C-alpha positions, 0 to 999 in steps of 0.5 A: 498455546501453539508453538509452531513458527508462524511467518509473515510476508509483507507485500508492497504495492505500486509506490512501495519497496523493501528497504531503500536509502536506509529506510524501511517502508514496512518498519512500522507495521513490521514491529507492531506485528512482531510485537504482538506475537511476542506478547502472545508467546508464539513465534513468528518471522516477519518478512518483506518482499520487495516486488517490482513495483509497477510490473505485471501482478502475475510478474510480481507473484511469481516474484513473492512465490520465489522468495517465500519459497526459499524462506519457508521451504523448511517449515511447516507452521502457518503462512500469513501474507499482508498486501498493501494496495497491489501487494494484496492482489499479488497474494490472491493470484498467488494462492488462487487454486484457479491461477496458472502460475506455471511455478512448479516445484516453488508452491508447495507452501501455498497449502500452509497459507492461513490468512490474506490481509489486504491493506487498501487494495484496489480489488474492483480497480482504481480510475487512477490506473488508466491516467497512470497509463497516459503520458502525463500520468507516467511522469506522475507516477514516477515523481510520486514514487521518487517523492515517496523514496525521498521523503521517507528516507530524508524528510521533506526535501528542499522545495527548490528540488521538489519545484523543479520535480514539478516542473518536470511532470508539468512540461507538457509542451516539450517533446517526450524525449526532453521530458525525460531528460528533465526528469533525469536531471531532476532526479539526480538533484534530488537524490544528492539528499539520500547520499551515496549509501542508498543512491544506486538503489534508489536509481534501481527502484526508479528504473524499474518503474520507467521500464516495466509498467505492466501493472497499471493497466491491470488495475483499471476497473475494467481489467479487475472486472477480468481478474476477479472473474478468474481468480478464485479464493483459496477455501481454506484461506481467511481473507481480510481487508483494512478500509480506509477513506480520506477527507475530500480535498477542499478550500478550508481543509486545503489551507488548514493542512499547509504547515509549510511551502512543501506541505502545501505543494504535497496537499495540491498533489493529494487534491489532484489524486484524489480528484481523479480516483473519485471518477467512479466507472459507470460500467464497472462498480465496485463491491456491491454492500447490503444495507447492514455493512453499509451502515457499519462503514459509514459509522467507522469512516464518519461520512456517507459512503459512495463510489466517490470516496477513497483514500487519495489513491484507491476508492473505499468501496474497491478495497472490500474483499473478505471480513473487514477487520478495520475501517476508518479515516485514513489515506494511502500511506497511512495504513502502513505506518507513514502518518504525522505523529507528533509524540515521535516526529523523527520516526514517522514521516507523512508527506501525503497531506490528506488531513486524515488525522491518523494517529498512533490510536488508529494504527494500534488499533488496526494492527490489533485487528489484523493480529487477532485475524491471523492468530485465530484463536491462538492469542491469549486473552489480552491480545484477543481483546485488543490489548497489544503493545504500544506503537514503537 
């Protein structure tokens, strides 16, 4: 059994963060990975790298590189990168031998990278990016980010505050400057429910989104076509992906998802996001599937797979890169542990009402598959067979 220290770095995507208002975005995934390594008897350090949420992929990758160089410089053990959403693109760019990153002195550790795992990553882009680049789409991106922070940290915000945010986003007839003022007032209203402890951090996070959105246009299918042509895989790195599909929104599913007025509003937001994400580009297709892979994915997802199937944010066929580690019903936030859990409702928050039915069992199976890939022969039989510790 290996005694070398493994280092695992968790990289958030556009809606993600490290820790804000007392809430750890990757808390459930961190605990799951740490527990599985402990069961395997292999030392590990899991670290979250909070990158600028909507900055360019190159800028985010530079922040990631500097963070890893600071913490892993004295070790010689393997390094594993796990990126959620655009975080997976940061990891791919950073270790690519063809990337010109201008990071002299901070990339010596890249030779130790053993694996890259991408969770619901838009490897071939997402149609939502083009919408988010518009004026109305930028407002919606800001609103989703604010809702993510507040919902995860304090639970469902009061409906009045949520309604004010929806009104601010939807006020299309006013001048843009007035819209910004309305968003500012609504942000102040919602952040009152977070408290003083994390308010300044949340403001900083939201300001980052407002003032640097370079990464949004970079995940358009047109831009990802160039990214994939220029960014080579590192031959010494194992690449694996988690592939998810959420139910297509419809009247019946919408009604059954309503547990409260807030859940109804969340379901409406999900329906809007899914509809936009399902608009595939005619000229820039997603991953090409052979019949065998297509059949396996459709069996795991329990539905026919085409370019209109998404997790609510990213098209499912855009998530394919390397080996498929796990595939199943889940929305974009489920795969990092933000799902409805009746066994522990106080620790699991699910604000995106997709109706995917993701649960503890699926999360455990997904985490088992990720850790098996990272350990690659170093795990004892019970871990290799998927007998990891239960979800916390």
